[in-house]
C-alpha positions in Angstrom: -6.6 -14.7 -14.7 -3.8 -17.0 -13.8 -0.7 -16.4 -12.1 2.7 -16.1 -13.9 6.3 -16.6 -13.5 8.6 -13.9 -14.7 10.3 -14.5 -17.8 14.2 -14.4 -17.9 15.6 -11.1 -18.9 17.3 -11.1 -22.1 20.6 -10.0 -23.2 21.3 -6.3 -23.1 22.7 -4.8 -26.4 24.9 -1.6 -26.9 22.1 0.9 -25.7 22.1 2.7 -22.5 20.6 0.6 -19.6 17.2 1.7 -18.4 16.9 3.6 -15.1 14.8 2.5 -12.4 13.8 5.4 -9.7 13.1 3.9 -6.5 11.4 6.0 -4.1 11.1 5.6 -0.4 8.9 8.1 2.0 10.2 8.2 5.5 9.4 9.8 8.9 11.3 9.1 12.1 12.4 5.5 11.0 16.2 5.8 10.7 16.6 2.6 12.5 14.7 0.9 9.9 15.5 2.8 7.0 19.1 1.9 7.0 18.1 -1.7 6.2 15.7 -0.4 3.7 18.5 1.2 1.8 21.0 -1.6 2.1 18.3 -3.8 0.4 17.9 -1.3 -2.4 21.5 -1.3 -2.8 21.9 -5.2 -3.0 19.1 -5.3 -5.6 20.9 -2.5 -7.6 24.1 -4.7 -7.5 22.1 -7.6 -8.7 20.4 -6.0 -11.9 23.5 -3.8 -12.6 23.7 -5.8 -16.1 20.2 -5.0 -17.0 19.4 -1.5 -15.3 20.8 1.3 -13.3 19.1 2.2 -10.1 18.6 5.6 -8.5 17.4 5.7 -4.9 15.2 8.8 -3.8 14.5 9.1 -0.1 11.9 11.7 0.8 12.0 12.8 4.5 8.7 14.1 5.7 9.9 16.1 8.6 11.7 13.5 10.7 12.9 14.8 14.0 15.4 11.8 14.7 18.8 11.2 13.2 17.3 10.4 9.7 19.1 13.2 8.0 22.5 12.3 9.4 22.1 8.6 8.5 21.1 9.4 4.9 24.7 11.3 4.6 26.3 7.9 4.8 24.6 6.3 1.5 24.6 7.3 -1.9 20.9 8.4 -2.0 19.2 11.4 -3.4 17.5 12.8 -0.2 14.7 15.3 -0.5 12.6 17.1 2.4 9.0 17.3 2.6 7.5 19.0 5.8 5.1 16.6 7.5 2.6 16.4 4.6 1.9 12.6 4.6 2.9 9.7 2.5 1.2 10.4 -0.7 2.7 13.8 -0.6 6.1 12.5 0.0 5.9 10.0 -2.9 4.7 12.6 -5.2 7.8 14.7 -4.3 9.8 11.6 -5.2 8.0 11.2 -8.5 8.8 15.0 -9.2 12.3 14.2 -8.7 12.6 10.8 -10.3 14.7 10.6 -13.6 14.0 7.0 -14.3 12.0 5.3 -17.3 10.6 3.2 -14.5 9.3 3.9 -11.0 9.4 1.6 -8.1 8.2 2.3 -4.3 9.5 0.9 -1.2 8.3 2.0 2.3 11.1 2.9 5.1 10.3 -0.1 7.2 10.2 -2.7 4.4 13.0 -4.6 2.5 13.4 -5.9 -1.0 14.9 -9.5 -1.3 18.1 -9.6 -3.9 15.9 -10.9 -6.9 13.6 -8.0 -6.9 13.4 -6.0 -10.1 14.8 -8.5 -12.6 11.4 -10.2 -13.3 9.7 -6.8 -13.4 12.1 -5.3 -15.9 12.0 -8.6 -18.1 8.2 -8.2 -18.2 8.2 -4.3 -19.1 10.8 -4.9 -21.7 9.2 -7.7 -23.5 5.5 -6.4 -23.2 5.2 -2.8 -24.5 1.4 -2.8 -23.7 2.0 -3.4 -20.2 2.4 -0.6 -18.0 2.9 -2.3 -14.5 4.5 -5.5 -13.5 4.2 -6.9 -9.9 5.5 -9.7 -7.7 4.6 -10.9 -4.2 5.7 -10.6 -0.7 5.8 -11.8 2.7 4.3 -10.5 6.0 6.8 -10.4 8.8 7.3 -9.7 12.4 9.4 -6.4 13.3 12.7 -8.5 13.0 11.7 -9.8 9.7 11.2 -13.3 11.1 8.0 -15.5 11.0 7.0 -15.1 7.5 3.2 -15.3 6.3 2.2 -15.5 2.7 3.0 -14.8 0.0 0.6 -12.1 -0.9 -1.2 -11.2 -3.2 -2.5 -14.9 -3.6 -2.9 -16.5 -6.9 -4.4 -16.3 -9.4 -2.7 -12.9 -10.3 -3.7 -10.3 -12.9 -2.4 -10.6 -16.3 -3.7 -8.2 -18.8 -6.8 -6.1 -17.8 -6.7 -6.0 -14.0 -9.5 -3.5 -13.0 -12.0 -6.3 -12.2 -9.2 -8.0 -10.5 -8.7 -5.1 -8.2 -12.3 -5.3 -7.0 -11.2 -7.9 -4.6 -7.5 -7.8 -4.6 -4.5 -5.5 -3.8 -1.0 -4.8 -5.5 0.7 -3.9 -2.4 3.4 -1.1 -2.4 6.9 -2.5 -2.8 5.8 -5.3 -5.2 5.3 -3.3 -8.3 7.3 -1.2 -11.0 5.5 1.1 -13.3 6.5 3.1 -16.5 7.1 6.7 -15.5 5.2 7.7 -18.6 2.0 6.2 -17.4 2.1 7.9 -14.1 3.0 11.3 -15.7 -0.4 10.5 -17.7 -2.8 9.5 -14.8 -1.1 11.5 -11.9 0.4 10.6 -8.8 -1.0 9.4 -5.3 -4.1 11.2 -4.2 -2.9 13.5 -1.2 -6.5 13.6 0.1 -6.5 10.0 1.2 -5.5 8.7 4.6 -5.7 5.0 3.6 -5.7 3.0 0.5 -3.9 5.7 -1.5 -1.9 3.1 -3.3 -5.3 1.2 -4.2 -6.8 4.4 -5.6 -3.5 5.1 -7.6 -3.6 1.6 -9.1 -7.3 1.8 -10.3 -6.5 4.9 -12.4 -3.7 3.0 -14.0 -5.7 -0.2 -14.4 -8.4 1.8 -16.1 -6.3 2.3 -19.0 -3.6 -0.2 -19.2 -2.5 -3.8 -18.5 -0.8 -5.3 -15.6 1.2 -8.4 -15.2 1.6 -10.1 -12.2 4.2 -13.0 -11.5 4.3 -15.6 -8.7 7.6 -14.7 -7.1 8.1 -13.4 -3.5 10.4 -10.6 -3.6 9.4 -8.0 -0.7 9.2 -8.4 3.2 6.7 -6.1 4.9 7.1 -5.6 8.7 4.1 -5.6 10.7 3.9 -3.5 13.8 2.1 -3.7 17.0 -1.3 -1.8 16.8 -1.1 1.7 18.1 -4.0 3.1 20.3 -6.9 3.7 17.8 -8.2 7.5 17.6 -11.6 7.7 16.0 -10.7 11.3 14.6 -8.1 9.9 12.6 -10.0 6.5 11.6 -13.1 8.6 10.3 -11.3 9.7 7.3 -11.7 6.3 5.8 -15.2 7.2 4.7 -13.8 9.8 2.3 -11.1 7.2 1.3 -13.7 4.6 0.1 -15.8 7.3 -1.7 -12.9 8.3 -3.7 -12.0 4.7 -4.4 -15.3 3.9 -5.7 -15.5 7.0 -7.8 -12.5 5.7 -9.7 -14.3 2.3 -10.4 -17.1 4.3 -11.9 -14.7 6.1 -14.3 -14.6 5.3 -18.0 -12.3 2.5 -18.5 -11.6 -0.3 -21.1 -13.7 -2.7 -19.3 -17.1 -1.5 -18.1 -18.0 -2.8 -14.5 -21.6 -3.4 -13.9 -23.6 -1.5 -11.3 -23.9 -4.9 -9.6 -20.0 -5.3 -9.4 -19.4 -1.7 -8.2 -22.4 -2.1 -5.4 -20.7 -5.4 -4.3 -17.4 -3.5 -4.1 -18.9 -0.8 -2.0 -20.7 -3.2 0.4 -17.3 -5.2 0.7 -15.4 -2.2 1.6 -18.1 -1.1 3.9 -18.1 -4.5 5.6 -14.5 -4.4 6.1 -14.8 -1.0 7.7 -17.4 -2.0 10.0 -15.3 -5.2 11.2 -12.2 -2.8 11.7 -14.2 -0.3 13.7 -15.5 -3.0 15.9 -11.9 -4.4 16.4 -10.9 -0.7 17.3 -13.7 -0.4 19.8 -12.7 -3.7 21.5 -9.2 -2.4 21.7 -10.5 1.0 23.2 -12.5 -0.9 26.0 -9.3 -2.9 26.7 -7.4 0.3 27.2 -10.4 1.7 29.4 -11.5 4.4 27.0 -15.3 3.7 26.7 -16.0 7.0 25.0 -13.7 6.4 22.2 -15.1 2.7 22.0 -18.6 4.3 21.8 -17.5 6.3 18.6 -16.1 3.5 16.7 -19.2 1.3 17.4 -21.8 4.0 16.7 -20.2 6.5 14.4 -17.9 4.0 12.9 -19.3 0.6 12.5 -23.0 1.4 12.3 -22.5 4.2 9.8 -20.2 2.0 7.6 -22.6 -1.0 7.4 -25.3 -1.6 9.9 -26.3 -4.8 8.0 -23.0 -6.1 8.6 -23.0 -5.1 12.4 -26.3 -7.0 12.6 -24.6 -10.4 11.5 -21.3 -10.0 13.2 -21.4 -11.5 16.9 -18.6 -9.5 17.6 -20.5 -6.3 17.2 -23.1 -7.5 19.7 -20.6 -8.8 22.3 -18.6 -5.5 22.1 -21.7 -3.5 22.4 -22.9 -5.4 25.3 -19.3 -5.0 27.0 -19.5 -1.3 26.3 -23.0 -1.1 28.1 -21.7 -2.8 31.1 -18.8 -0.3 31.2 -20.9 2.6 31.1 -23.4 1.5 33.5 -20.6 0.6 36.1 -19.1 4.2 35.4 -22.5 5.8 35.9 -23.3 3.8 39.0 -19.8 4.8 40.5 -20.4 8.5 40.4 
């Protein structure tokens, strides 16, 4: 499927302009959230000839000055008590009044030309449920752009097979609210990849249209100290995602395609666990490093671990650390 440029939005007649509901979950990021809100306001001003925009901000139990800051802006603020990003987005979906739904996280920003291409596609293609663009990874200060992502070719039409090996990141897509009402919102059981799971349910029934135009900036933050108890929830996440690829859909995926997806996801998990183990060793937390290597990497994919030199190197470094610790007692 080739990448596509967004068509120009046509003239608007006498009818009421469509409403886009933008949903932002937030938790203790007032310093970034202000810039996120300002970017939505700039986009709304740029598309005021073709659409109306409402911004719903769902505060997931912030303890900073988020609520005070929100009072300075014409946004619809909702509260959700520390139930996670998926639950917060679902609260926003319930509150949304728009014909279209869009999502933007509390530390990311839209460029001014966001939405116009999405709305043009959705207006001209009734069979398309979701339109998406591209974005750049940036430093916390929005400098040093990398990308754009996702890379071309982009899905146009059936997207289920494309989603086996690609992602449509949050912030890049606009989806019809009627479709979300049919397939359901974000799965609140998931700790990661909740957006990918959400998208596979939509792709099983409806067309996507991706166009090659970067319209989003995603801040990348320094890695936090990894905790195995939190990370291990990824095993459940992968299992749920794979179940979705096995559901009835317009396009039937072969067993080989599904198993290849499972192996790829497991391989990624193994590599990620090894990286976390290395970080734990650097932080002098050998016990946590051992959990990531044995209960994480090896459990995810023994075959990938045997092939990855990083696994052997980290295992040797861990062994030496443990021997020194025991010898010093």
